[in-house]
C-alpha positions as CSV (number, residue, x, y, z in Angstrom):
1,M,17.4,22.2,19.5
2,T,19.9,19.8,18.0
3,G,22.4,17.2,19.1
4,A,23.6,13.6,18.9
5,L,22.2,10.4,20.1
6,T,23.4,9.0,23.5
7,T,22.7,5.3,24.0
8,G,21.0,3.8,27.0
9,A,22.9,3.3,30.2
10,L,25.5,0.6,29.9
11,A,26.0,-1.6,33.0
12,V,29.4,-2.0,34.6
13,A,30.8,-5.3,35.6
14,T,31.2,-6.0,39.3
15,P,34.6,-7.3,40.5
16,A,34.9,-11.1,40.1
17,A,37.6,-13.6,39.4
18,Y,36.9,-14.7,35.8
19,A,39.4,-15.7,33.2
20,A,39.6,-13.5,30.1
21,G,36.6,-14.2,27.9
22,A,33.0,-13.0,27.5
23,T,31.7,-10.0,29.4
24,L,28.0,-9.0,29.7
25,V,26.8,-5.6,28.7
26,L,23.3,-4.4,29.6
27,D,21.6,-1.8,27.3
28,T,18.8,-0.2,29.3
29,Q,16.6,2.8,28.6
30,E,17.2,5.9,30.7
31,T,13.6,6.6,31.8
32,Y,10.4,4.6,31.7
33,Y,7.2,6.7,31.8
34,V,4.1,5.2,33.5
35,P,1.0,7.0,32.2
36,T,-1.5,8.3,34.7
37,E,-4.2,6.3,32.8
38,G,-4.0,3.1,30.7
39,E,-0.7,1.2,30.3
40,G,2.8,2.0,29.5
41,P,4.9,0.6,26.7
42,N,7.0,-2.6,26.9
43,L,10.3,-1.9,28.8
44,D,13.3,-1.8,26.5
45,L,16.1,-4.1,27.6
46,G,19.0,-5.6,25.7
47,I,22.0,-7.8,26.7
48,T,25.2,-8.5,24.8
49,A,27.9,-11.0,25.2
50,S,31.1,-9.2,24.3
51,G,34.4,-10.9,23.6
52,G,33.0,-14.4,23.3
53,D,30.0,-16.5,24.0
54,A,28.4,-16.5,27.5
55,H,26.3,-19.4,28.9
56,D,23.5,-19.8,31.4
57,V,22.7,-16.1,31.0
58,S,19.8,-14.8,33.1
59,V,18.6,-11.3,34.0
60,A,16.7,-10.5,37.2
61,V,14.5,-7.3,37.0
62,D,13.2,-5.6,40.1
63,A,10.6,-2.8,40.0
64,S,9.5,-3.2,43.6
65,S,10.3,0.4,44.4
66,L,7.0,1.2,42.6
67,A,4.9,-0.8,45.0
68,G,1.5,0.9,45.4
69,K,2.2,3.1,42.3
70,A,2.2,0.6,39.5
71,T,1.3,-3.0,38.6
72,M,3.3,-5.2,36.3
73,V,2.2,-7.3,33.3
74,V,4.8,-9.9,32.5
75,T,5.5,-10.4,28.8
76,G,8.0,-12.4,26.6
77,D,9.7,-15.4,28.1
78,C,10.2,-13.9,31.5
79,V,8.6,-15.3,34.7
80,S,7.4,-13.6,37.8
81,T,9.5,-14.1,40.9
82,G,7.5,-11.9,43.3
83,T,5.7,-8.6,43.4
84,L,7.0,-6.4,40.6
85,K,9.9,-8.8,40.0
86,V,10.7,-11.0,37.1
87,R,13.5,-13.3,35.9
88,C,14.4,-13.6,32.2
89,D,16.4,-16.7,31.3
90,V,18.4,-16.2,28.1
91,G,20.6,-19.3,28.1
92,P,23.6,-19.3,25.8
93,L,24.3,-15.9,24.4
94,S,26.3,-15.0,21.3
95,G,26.0,-11.4,20.3
96,T,23.0,-9.3,21.3
97,E,19.5,-10.3,22.4
98,S,16.5,-8.0,23.1
99,I,14.3,-8.8,26.0
100,D,10.7,-7.4,26.6
101,P,10.2,-8.3,30.2
102,F,7.0,-6.4,31.1
103,F,5.0,-3.2,30.9
104,L,3.6,-1.2,33.8
105,K,0.1,0.2,34.6
106,P,-0.6,2.9,37.2
107,T,-2.5,2.0,40.3
108,A,-5.5,4.0,41.5
109,A,-3.2,5.7,44.1
110,A,-0.6,6.7,41.6
111,K,-0.3,10.4,40.8
112,A,1.7,12.4,38.3
113,G,5.2,13.0,39.6
114,D,5.6,9.7,41.4
115,T,9.0,8.2,40.8
116,G,10.9,4.9,41.2
117,T,13.7,2.8,39.9
118,I,13.9,-0.4,38.0
119,T,17.1,-2.4,38.6
120,Y,18.8,-5.2,36.6
121,T,21.2,-7.9,37.6
122,A,22.6,-10.1,34.8
123,T,24.5,-13.3,35.5
124,A,26.2,-16.1,33.6
125,S,28.2,-19.2,34.4
126,D,31.3,-17.9,32.7
127,A,31.1,-14.1,32.8
128,P,31.1,-11.5,35.5
129,T,27.7,-10.3,37.0
130,V,26.6,-6.8,35.8
131,T,24.0,-4.4,37.0
132,G,22.0,-1.5,35.6
133,S,19.0,0.7,36.3
134,T,16.2,2.7,34.7
135,D,14.5,5.7,36.3
136,V,10.6,5.6,36.4
137,L,8.3,8.6,36.3
138,V,4.5,8.5,36.6
139,G,3.0,11.0,34.2
140,G,5.8,12.4,32.2
141,P,5.6,13.9,28.7
142,K,3.0,12.7,26.2
143,L,4.1,13.4,22.6
144,L,1.4,13.4,19.9
145,T,2.3,13.8,16.2
146,R,0.4,15.7,13.5
147,P,-0.8,13.8,10.4
148,Y,0.7,14.6,7.0
149,P,-1.7,15.9,4.4
150,A,-2.4,13.6,1.4
151,L,-0.4,14.7,-1.7
152,N,-1.7,14.1,-5.2
153,D,-0.5,14.5,-8.8
154,I,3.2,14.6,-8.1
155,A,5.1,14.4,-11.4
156,P,7.0,11.1,-11.9
157,G,10.5,11.5,-10.5
158,A,9.7,14.9,-8.9
159,D,10.6,16.2,-5.5
160,F,8.1,16.8,-2.7
161,A,8.3,17.9,1.0
162,R,7.0,16.8,4.4
163,T,7.1,18.7,7.7
164,P,6.9,16.6,10.9
165,A,5.3,18.3,13.9
166,F,4.4,17.2,17.5
167,A,2.9,18.5,20.7
168,N,3.6,17.6,24.4
169,T,0.1,17.0,25.9
170,G,1.5,15.4,29.0
171,R,2.0,16.8,32.5
172,A,5.8,16.8,32.6
173,P,8.5,18.1,30.2
174,A,10.6,15.9,28.0
175,E,13.7,17.1,29.9
176,N,16.4,15.8,27.5
177,G,14.7,16.5,24.2
178,V,13.0,14.3,21.7
179,M,13.9,11.7,19.0
180,L,12.3,11.7,15.6
181,L,12.2,8.6,13.4
182,V,10.9,8.8,9.8
183,Q,10.0,5.8,7.7
184,D,8.6,5.7,4.2
185,S,7.4,3.4,1.5
186,D,9.6,2.0,-1.2
187,G,9.9,4.2,-4.3
188,T,10.9,7.3,-2.4
189,S,14.3,8.6,-1.4
190,L,15.0,11.0,1.5
191,A,17.6,13.8,1.0
192,R,20.5,13.4,3.5
193,D,20.5,17.1,4.4
194,H,21.1,17.4,8.2
195,S,24.1,16.7,10.4
196,N,22.0,15.8,13.5
197,C,20.2,13.1,11.5
198,H,21.3,9.5,10.7
199,Y,20.2,7.8,7.5
200,S,19.6,4.3,6.2
201,D,19.8,3.1,2.6
202,R,16.3,1.6,3.0
203,P,13.1,3.8,3.0
204,D,11.3,1.5,5.3
205,V,14.1,2.0,7.9
206,G,14.4,5.7,7.1
207,A,16.3,8.1,9.3
208,W,16.4,9.4,12.9
209,C,17.2,12.8,14.3
210,R,17.7,14.0,17.9
211,F,16.6,17.4,19.2
212,T,18.1,18.5,22.5
213,G,16.5,20.8,25.1
214,P,13.4,20.4,27.2
215,I,9.9,20.2,25.6
216,A,7.5,21.8,28.1
217,P,4.0,20.5,28.7
218,G,1.6,22.2,26.3
219,A,4.3,23.1,23.8
220,A,4.2,22.2,20.1
221,Y,6.9,22.3,17.4
222,E,7.5,21.5,13.8
223,T,10.8,21.1,12.0
224,D,12.3,24.4,10.9
225,V,12.6,23.2,7.3
226,P,10.7,20.4,5.5
227,L,12.2,17.0,4.9
228,R,12.9,16.6,1.1
229,Y,11.8,13.5,-0.8
230,T,12.1,12.4,-4.4
231,A,9.6,9.9,-5.9
232,A,11.1,7.3,-8.3
233,E,10.0,7.5,-11.9
234,D,7.8,4.3,-11.7
235,T,6.2,5.1,-8.3
236,M,2.5,5.6,-8.4
237,Y,1.4,5.5,-4.7
238,G,3.2,5.6,-1.4
239,Y,3.3,6.9,2.2
240,N,5.4,8.8,4.6
241,T,5.3,8.3,8.4
242,Y,7.1,9.4,11.5
243,V,7.1,8.9,15.3
244,V,8.5,11.1,18.2
245,W,9.5,10.0,21.7
246,P,11.4,11.5,24.6
247,V,15.1,11.0,24.7
248,G,15.9,8.1,27.0
249,G,12.3,6.9,26.8
250,T,10.9,3.8,25.2
251,A,11.8,3.7,21.5
252,P,9.6,2.1,18.8
253,D,10.1,-1.6,18.3
254,S,11.4,-0.9,14.7
255,F,14.2,1.4,15.9
256,D,17.7,0.0,15.8
257,P,20.5,2.7,15.7
258,S,22.9,0.3,13.9
259,E,20.7,0.4,10.8
260,F,21.5,4.0,10.1
261,P,25.1,4.1,9.0
262,R,25.1,7.5,7.2
263,T,25.2,10.9,8.8
264,G,23.9,14.1,7.0
265,T,26.4,16.7,6.1
266,G,24.3,19.9,6.0
267,A,23.0,22.2,8.6
268,P,21.3,20.6,11.6
269,L,17.6,20.1,11.5
270,G,15.9,22.3,14.1
271,L,12.5,22.9,15.6
272,K,10.3,26.0,15.6
273,P,7.3,26.5,17.9
274,V,3.7,26.3,16.5
275,A,0.3,26.7,18.0
276,P,-0.8,23.4,19.8
277,G,-4.3,23.4,18.4
278,S,-6.3,20.2,17.9
279,G,-4.5,18.8,14.9
280,F,-2.1,16.6,16.9
281,T,-3.8,13.2,16.8
282,G,-0.8,11.0,17.3
283,S,-0.9,9.7,13.7
284,G,2.2,10.9,11.9
285,Y,1.1,9.4,8.6
286,G,0.2,10.5,5.1
287,T,-0.2,9.1,1.6
288,F,0.9,10.5,-1.7
289,A,0.1,9.8,-5.3
290,T,2.0,10.6,-8.5
291,A,0.7,11.2,-12.0
292,Q,2.3,8.0,-13.3
293,H,0.2,5.3,-14.9
294,A,0.3,1.6,-15.5
295,D,-1.0,-0.4,-18.5
296,Y,-2.9,-3.5,-17.4
297,Q,-3.1,-6.2,-20.1
298,A,-5.7,-9.0,-19.7
299,L,-4.4,-12.5,-20.3
300,G,-6.7,-15.1,-21.8
301,E,-6.2,-18.7,-22.9
302,T,-8.1,-21.2,-25.1
303,A,-10.1,-24.0,-23.5
304,E,-9.3,-27.0,-25.7
305,G,-10.7,-30.5,-25.4
306,K,-13.5,-32.8,-26.3
307,V,-17.1,-32.3,-25.3
308,G,-17.4,-33.7,-21.8
309,D,-13.8,-33.0,-20.9
310,T,-12.7,-30.9,-17.9
311,V,-9.6,-28.9,-18.9
312,S,-7.4,-26.3,-17.3
313,I,-6.9,-22.7,-18.3
314,T,-4.8,-20.0,-16.7
315,V,-5.9,-16.4,-17.1
316,G,-5.1,-13.1,-15.4
317,V,-3.5,-9.6,-15.8
318,R,0.0,-8.3,-16.6
319,N,1.3,-4.9,-15.6
320,N,3.0,-3.5,-18.7
321,G,4.2,-0.4,-16.9
322,P,5.6,2.1,-16.8
323,G,4.0,2.6,-13.4
324,R,4.6,0.4,-10.3
325,M,1.4,-0.2,-8.4
326,T,2.6,-0.1,-4.8
327,V,-0.6,0.3,-2.7
328,P,0.1,1.7,0.7
329,W,0.0,-0.9,3.4
330,G,-3.3,-1.2,5.1
331,E,-5.0,1.1,2.6
332,A,-6.3,-1.6,0.2
333,D,-6.3,-5.3,-0.3
334,N,-5.4,-5.5,-4.0
335,S,-4.0,-3.6,-6.9
336,G,-7.2,-4.1,-9.0
337,T,-9.2,-7.2,-10.1
338,F,-9.9,-9.2,-13.2
339,V,-13.4,-10.5,-14.1
340,V,-13.5,-13.9,-15.8
341,T,-16.6,-15.0,-17.8
342,P,-16.5,-18.5,-19.1
343,P,-17.6,-19.2,-22.7
344,A,-21.1,-20.3,-23.4
345,G,-21.4,-24.1,-23.4
346,T,-18.8,-24.4,-20.6
347,T,-18.9,-24.5,-16.8
348,I,-16.3,-23.5,-14.3
349,T,-15.9,-26.5,-11.9
350,G,-14.2,-27.2,-8.6
351,A,-14.1,-23.6,-7.2
352,P,-12.9,-23.8,-3.6
353,G,-13.4,-21.2,-0.9
354,P,-11.0,-18.3,-0.5
355,G,-7.5,-19.2,0.6
356,E,-8.1,-22.9,0.0
357,Q,-6.2,-25.1,-2.4
358,G,-7.9,-25.9,-5.7
359,D,-8.6,-29.5,-6.7
360,P,-6.8,-29.4,-9.0
361,G,-5.2,-26.0,-9.2
362,P,-3.5,-23.2,-7.1
363,R,-5.0,-21.0,-4.4
364,W,-8.4,-19.6,-5.2
365,N,-8.5,-15.8,-5.0
366,C,-11.8,-15.3,-6.7
367,T,-15.4,-14.8,-5.8
368,P,-17.9,-16.4,-5.7
369,G,-16.3,-19.5,-4.1
370,K,-18.6,-22.0,-5.9
371,A,-18.7,-23.8,-9.3
372,G,-21.0,-22.9,-12.1
373,A,-21.2,-19.1,-11.7
374,K,-21.7,-16.9,-14.7
375,S,-18.6,-14.9,-13.9
376,Y,-15.8,-14.6,-11.3
377,T,-14.0,-11.6,-9.9
378,C,-10.4,-12.3,-8.9
379,D,-8.0,-10.1,-6.9
380,I,-4.7,-8.9,-8.2
381,T,-3.5,-10.0,-4.8
382,S,-0.1,-8.4,-4.9
383,T,-0.1,-4.9,-3.5
384,D,3.4,-4.4,-5.1
385,F,2.5,-4.9,-8.7
386,R,5.6,-4.0,-10.7
387,P,6.1,-3.6,-14.5
388,G,6.5,-7.0,-16.0
389,D,4.7,-8.7,-13.1
390,S,1.6,-10.8,-13.8
391,V,-1.1,-12.3,-11.5
392,T,-3.0,-15.3,-12.8
393,Q,-5.6,-17.8,-11.6
394,E,-6.0,-21.3,-12.9
395,F,-9.6,-22.4,-13.7
396,T,-10.9,-25.9,-14.4
397,V,-13.5,-25.7,-17.2
398,R,-15.9,-28.5,-18.3
399,I,-16.8,-28.4,-22.0
400,D,-20.5,-29.2,-21.9
401,R,-21.4,-28.6,-25.6
402,V,-20.3,-26.8,-28.7
403,V,-21.8,-23.4,-29.1
404,P,-21.0,-21.7,-32.4
405,G,-18.8,-18.6,-31.9
406,A,-18.7,-18.9,-28.1
407,R,-16.0,-16.8,-26.5
408,G,-15.5,-16.1,-22.8
409,S,-13.5,-13.2,-21.6
410,V,-11.0,-11.8,-19.0
411,R,-11.4,-8.1,-18.2
412,A,-8.9,-6.1,-16.1
413,V,-10.6,-3.7,-13.7
414,E,-8.7,-1.0,-11.7
415,N,-9.0,-0.4,-8.0
416,A,-11.3,2.6,-7.8
417,E,-9.5,4.0,-4.7
418,F,-6.1,3.5,-6.3
419,P,-6.6,3.6,-10.0
420,N,-3.8,2.6,-12.4
421,R,-4.9,5.4,-14.8
422,D,-4.6,3.0,-17.8
423,D,-4.3,5.1,-21.0
424,D,-4.5,2.0,-23.3
425,T,-7.8,0.3,-22.9
426,S,-7.5,-1.8,-26.1
427,N,-5.8,-4.6,-24.2
428,D,-8.0,-4.5,-21.0
429,T,-10.1,-7.5,-22.3
430,A,-8.8,-10.8,-23.6
431,A,-10.8,-13.6,-25.1
432,I,-11.3,-17.2,-23.8
433,P,-12.0,-19.2,-27.0
434,V,-13.2,-22.8,-27.1
435,K,-11.5,-25.3,-29.4
436,S,-13.5,-28.5,-29.3
437,T,-12.3,-31.8,-30.8
438,G,-13.6,-35.4,-30.5
439,S,-16.2,-37.8,-31.8
440,A,-19.7,-36.9,-32.7
441,T,-22.5,-39.2,-31.6
442,P,-23.1,-41.5,-34.6
443,S,-26.5,-42.0,-36.1
444,P,-28.0,-45.6,-36.0
445,T,-26.6,-47.7,-38.9
446,P,-29.4,-48.0,-41.6
447,S,-30.7,-51.5,-42.3
448,T,-29.3,-53.3,-45.4
449,S,-32.6,-55.3,-45.8
450,A,-33.9,-55.5,-49.5
451,S,-37.3,-54.3,-48.3
452,P,-37.6,-50.6,-48.8
453,S,-38.2,-48.6,-45.6
454,P,-41.5,-46.6,-45.6
455,T,-40.0,-44.0,-43.4
456,P,-38.6,-41.0,-45.2
457,S,-34.9,-40.3,-44.7
458,S,-33.1,-37.0,-44.6
459,G,-29.9,-38.5,-46.0
460,T,-26.7,-39.5,-44.3
461,G,-23.6,-37.4,-44.1
462,T,-20.6,-37.0,-41.7
463,S,-18.3,-34.2,-40.7
464,S,-14.6,-34.7,-40.1
465,G,-11.6,-32.8,-38.7
466,T,-11.5,-30.2,-35.9
467,T,-14.3,-27.8,-34.9
468,T,-13.2,-24.4,-33.5
469,N,-16.0,-22.1,-32.3
470,T,-18.2,-23.2,-35.1
471,G,-20.4,-25.9,-33.5
472,G,-22.0,-28.6,-35.7
473,G,-21.4,-32.3,-35.5
474,L,-18.1,-33.5,-34.0
475,A,-15.8,-35.7,-36.2
476,T,-16.3,-39.4,-36.5
477,T,-13.0,-41.1,-35.9
478,G,-11.6,-44.5,-35.2
479,T,-13.1,-48.0,-36.2
480,D,-16.7,-47.0,-35.6
481,G,-16.4,-44.1,-38.0
482,V,-14.9,-46.3,-40.8
483,L,-17.8,-48.9,-40.4
484,L,-20.4,-46.1,-40.5
485,R,-18.9,-44.6,-43.7
486,T,-18.7,-48.1,-45.3
487,A,-22.3,-49.0,-44.5
488,T,-23.5,-45.6,-45.8
489,A,-21.7,-46.0,-49.1
490,A,-23.2,-49.5,-49.7
491,L,-26.7,-48.2,-49.0
492,L,-26.2,-45.3,-51.5
493,V,-25.2,-47.7,-54.3
494,A,-27.7,-50.5,-53.6
495,G,-30.7,-48.2,-52.9
496,G,-30.0,-45.1,-54.8
497,T,-33.4,-45.1,-56.5
498,L,-35.1,-45.5,-53.2
499,L,-33.4,-42.4,-51.8
500,F,-34.1,-40.4,-54.9
501,L,-37.8,-41.3,-55.0
502,T,-38.1,-40.6,-51.3
503,A,-36.6,-37.2,-51.7
504,R,-38.7,-36.4,-54.8
505,R,-41.9,-37.4,-53.1
506,S,-41.0,-35.1,-50.2
507,R,-40.6,-32.2,-52.6
508,T,-44.0,-33.0,-54.3
509,R,-45.8,-33.0,-51.0
510,G,-44.1,-29.8,-50.0
511,G,-45.4,-28.2,-53.3
512,R,-49.1,-28.9,-52.6
């Protein structure tokens, strides 16, 4: 069961007196299958202006031959013009445009085997009118794929294999064979082994293969040899997926034959029969994991300012590699998290809700979404976290008071479902120190009266310079500090005996 792709039916221009210029080409699917229950896919329809631009382009679509067998749900930019009829106005056309005019649903009276025809008439103000058609069958084949098993512990850079399989659970054969489209996550490469397959240079586009010959109802097949893949050295996680549909039927939205420029050179890929069983769920998807690891390094920053200031710090996590954390789409929301604990004596302020702008600051990707929490858990929001990449979050921190030795922290935490298998835990946590500078609150200036004060004094002293994680009094600076130091010096000279006696008397009392 092998062969080459044949494109959809191309419409032929009807005779008309037009000067040489643009011509219209309709690209239609060969067969549209209406299910006996539920709804069918969107109808595939494309139109191209060849040889120049065309203007006032419009396509009339008529499915009235299915009256009593199907109903129509109009989609896209098309409008209903009657029962089972639509008009799709394209306007000026340069190149190719895809149209999704409608999908069909069976009526209660429809039965498997009912047929009909969809016709198309495309017009333009400066190009000949063209027509085309699509055959319609109620029932038809129903092709379900088999999930891929999850693969684990693939060696970095090693090969692995996947075997697509499908079953026809419908009531009619896929008369002209089937199409296979494989698509994969980045970080994998598919071997170009088969001459009936066409390959893209991008894994997310993948490859397609055609298999000729009818696929009978109840039959199930798998490829006669596995597809061969190679994981990139830095790949940690990924997925492989595939879909199958009848030749001439509705193709997946992601399928564009022009994106597959390379043809395989080896033996054709074939099919071999397998037992139908119950393993055909319609999900041709499977994940894989390699044994590669990634070193996550926590990134801290010093909160520096005066007591009472609100300052900004930026903290987060860097991926030092060698692994690339590419979490499969839809499997997880992040590539891990980092937990931020502010230093004692400080408060995180201005925490907005998720997805909102900070004030000030960037988007907030942490919980809880409130100020003043004891710690915050922030997502490594990128699910494609490559070596050298970093994810950070800006915090606004108010320095409330000086606490000796206070240090907050940033701690990298792996995603439990998709661990980064970090083999260097020494850099998983980084400090958030506090460097506080500014003016201490000055003590009241002592009186310079000649009368001795009866109140004992503990002495006068000042601290100066910068305090870093040591607490204590903050520096006295500026004019106020100079006056305070001058007054204190005068008091020490003029009243030295008083201070000595007071201190001595305190020691005598303490000795009793």
